[in-house]
C-alpha positions as a Python dict, from the first residue, in 0.01 Angstrom:
ca = {
    (1, 'M'): (0, 0, 0),
    (2, 'S'): (155, 338, -99),
    (3, 'G'): (96, 632, 133),
    (4, 'N'): (-240, 641, 293),
    (5, 'L'): (-440, 542, -13),
    (6, 'P'): (-620, 221, 32),
    (7, 'S'): (-528, -59, -195),
    (8, 'W'): (-860, -96, -344),
    (9, 'L'): (-845, 250, -476),
    (10, 'Q'): (-482, 236, -634),
    (11, 'G'): (-528, 274, -1002),
    (12, 'A'): (-849, 61, -1012),
    (13, 'D'): (-1117, 128, -1253),
    (14, 'V'): (-1486, 99, -1144),
    (15, 'L'): (-1543, -175, -1403),
    (16, 'D'): (-1230, -383, -1303),
    (17, 'E'): (-1247, -738, -1154),
    (18, 'P'): (-1236, -755, -770),
    (19, 'A'): (-904, -651, -624),
    (20, 'A'): (-722, -829, -337),
    (21, 'P'): (-891, -797, 3),
    (22, 'M'): (-879, -436, 114),
    (23, 'Q'): (-649, -290, 370),
    (24, 'S'): (-795, -81, 643),
    (25, 'M'): (-925, 265, 526),
    (26, 'S'): (-915, 417, 876),
    (27, 'S'): (-596, 572, 820),
    (28, 'Y'): (-709, 739, 499),
    (29, 'M'): (-1021, 886, 683),
    (30, 'D'): (-804, 1047, 961),
    (31, 'D'): (-654, 1394, 923),
    (32, 'T'): (-338, 1265, 766),
    (33, 'P'): (-202, 1442, 457),
    (34, 'A'): (-342, 1329, 131),
    (35, 'P'): (-109, 1116, -100),
    (36, 'A'): (70, 1270, -390),
    (37, 'P'): (-149, 1354, -686),
    (38, 'S'): (-3, 1086, -906),
    (39, 'K'): (-125, 821, -644),
    (40, 'R'): (-476, 961, -623),
    (41, 'A'): (-578, 827, -973),
    (42, 'G'): (-785, 541, -829),
    (43, 'M'): (-942, 756, -563),
    (44, 'E'): (-1048, 999, -844),
    (45, 'V'): (-1201, 731, -1051),
    (46, 'H'): (-1418, 607, -750),
    (47, 'T'): (-1496, 968, -644),
    (48, 'A'): (-1614, 1051, -992),
    (49, 'Y'): (-1823, 722, -987),
    (50, 'I'): (-1971, 795, -655),
    (51, 'V'): (-2065, 1165, -746),
    (52, 'R'): (-2215, 1060, -1075),
    (53, 'E'): (-2430, 798, -896),
    (54, 'L'): (-2543, 1035, -611),
    (55, 'A'): (-2631, 1297, -865),
    (56, 'N'): (-2847, 1033, -1041),
    (57, 'N'): (-3027, 976, -707),
    (58, 'T'): (-2884, 618, -683),
    (59, 'P'): (-2943, 488, -321),
    (60, 'R'): (-2625, 517, -105),
    (61, 'S'): (-2672, 150, -33),
    (62, 'D'): (-2649, 51, -398),
    (63, 'I'): (-2322, 249, -434),
    (64, 'I'): (-2185, 95, -115),
    (65, 'M'): (-2283, -251, -235),
    (66, 'T'): (-2094, -192, -565),
    (67, 'L'): (-1776, -112, -367),
    (68, 'V'): (-1823, -398, -150),
    (69, 'Q'): (-1881, -658, -420),
    (70, 'K'): (-1628, -545, -683),
    (71, 'Y'): (-1337, -447, -444),
    (72, 'N'): (-1396, -667, -141),
    (73, 'C'): (-1421, -352, 64),
    (74, 'P'): (-1570, -368, 413),
    (75, 'W'): (-1918, -232, 424),
    (76, 'D'): (-1845, 34, 717),
    (77, 'E'): (-1530, 152, 533),
    (78, 'A'): (-1717, 191, 189),
    (79, 'E'): (-1990, 373, 381),
    (80, 'R'): (-1752, 615, 538),
    (81, 'F'): (-1572, 673, 195),
    (82, 'V'): (-1913, 741, 19),
    (83, 'S'): (-2021, 979, 307),
    (84, 'A'): (-1683, 1161, 273),
    (85, 'V'): (-1725, 1191, -107),
    (86, 'S'): (-2084, 1304, -71),
    (87, 'I'): (-1975, 1585, 186),
    (88, 'Q'): (-1683, 1706, -11),
    (89, 'N'): (-1876, 1727, -331),
    (90, 'H'): (-2220, 1830, -210),
    (91, 'D'): (-2233, 2141, -424),
    (92, 'H'): (-2132, 1966, -741),
    (93, 'I'): (-2398, 1682, -661),
    (94, 'Q'): (-2666, 1942, -602),
    (95, 'N'): (-2582, 2127, -932),
    (96, 'Q'): (-2633, 1809, -1122),
    (97, 'Q'): (-2964, 1746, -967),
    (98, 'R'): (-3071, 2110, -1031),
    (99, 'P'): (-3285, 2025, -1349),
    (100, 'L'): (-3488, 1755, -1169),
    (101, 'I'): (-3555, 2014, -888),
    (102, 'I'): (-3652, 2284, -1141),
    (103, 'L'): (-3903, 2029, -1307),
    (104, 'I'): (-4063, 1937, -961),
    (105, 'T'): (-4081, 2308, -856),
    (106, 'A'): (-4243, 2401, -1186),
    (107, 'G'): (-4490, 2117, -1162),
    (108, 'T'): (-4576, 2210, -810),
    (109, 'L'): (-4641, 2565, -908),
    (110, 'I'): (-4852, 2482, -1202),
    (111, 'A'): (-5066, 2230, -1013),
    (112, 'G'): (-5106, 2465, -729),
    (113, 'I'): (-5217, 2750, -951),
    (114, 'I'): (-5461, 2523, -1122),
    (115, 'M'): (-5616, 2397, -804),
    (116, 'F'): (-5628, 2736, -635),
    (117, 'T'): (-5784, 2887, -940),
    (118, 'Y'): (-6035, 2617, -982),
    (119, 'G'): (-6117, 2633, -609),
    (120, 'G'): (-6154, 3018, -632),
    (121, 'I'): (-6395, 2992, -923),
    (122, 'R'): (-6601, 2719, -754),
    (123, 'L'): (-6610, 2927, -429),
    (124, 'G'): (-6714, 3237, -629),
    (125, 'G'): (-7000, 3053, -787),
    (126, 'G'): (-7137, 2955, -442),
    (127, 'A'): (-7015, 2599, -417),
    (128, 'I'): (-6892, 2591, -64),
    (129, 'S'): (-6802, 2245, 34),
    (130, 'Q'): (-6519, 2073, 224),
    (131, 'F'): (-6364, 1938, -108),
    (132, 'V'): (-6361, 2287, -264),
    (133, 'M'): (-6216, 2447, 47),
    (134, 'S'): (-5943, 2177, 69),
    (135, 'M'): (-5854, 2208, -280),
    (136, 'T'): (-5817, 2594, -261),
    (137, 'G'): (-5617, 2547, 53),
    (138, 'T'): (-5397, 2285, -85),
    (139, 'G'): (-5349, 2488, -412),
    (140, 'F'): (-5244, 2785, -198),
    (141, 'L'): (-4990, 2581, -10),
    (142, 'M'): (-4854, 2429, -324),
    (143, 'I'): (-4806, 2780, -475),
    (144, 'M'): (-4617, 2891, -153),
    (145, 'G'): (-4399, 2568, -153),
    (146, 'G'): (-4317, 2626, -532),
    (147, 'L'): (-4238, 2988, -472),
    (148, 'Y'): (-4006, 2885, -183),
    (149, 'G'): (-3843, 2621, -409),
    (150, 'V'): (-3778, 2895, -674),
    (151, 'Y'): (-3637, 3119, -410),
    (152, 'Q'): (-3391, 2859, -298),
    (153, 'L'): (-3298, 2771, -650),
    (154, 'V'): (-3206, 3132, -722),
    (155, 'R'): (-3035, 3180, -391),
    (156, 'D'): (-2814, 2863, -451),
    (157, 'M'): (-2739, 2971, -822),
    (158, 'A'): (-2644, 3330, -703),
    (159, 'K'): (-2396, 3167, -451),
    (160, 'G'): (-2205, 3003, -731),
}
């Protein structure tokens, strides 16, 4: 093992056959200096894979299972590695998920406007019922939630 880089990360590609049993990754997760850039190639391959999968909303357990099955990595160490990558690349993962968030926000706003408008028209016509009141209230809350989502997206985009 060279430096503090676990053996299952050294130069391995995500599609390789399983490597030899993994050495302890606890030394890597400590506050020890990072290995030289030339020795980080394996880590960068796995980091890119983890970031891509997290951005595609792949469950963490599936990503961890891939590391465990392909590289004989202990579950708890793979879990710590995925968590570390997730924390370090949070902004990048969030940016890749932004189109989905925009779609959900737009859908919520549109549905809220339709429900609120329909309920308002029905209430204006004198049809006061629990269903119409619930629809109007739900539409209003969906509009508020959608506007809050737009606000957060704009704020996050302004940060960088």
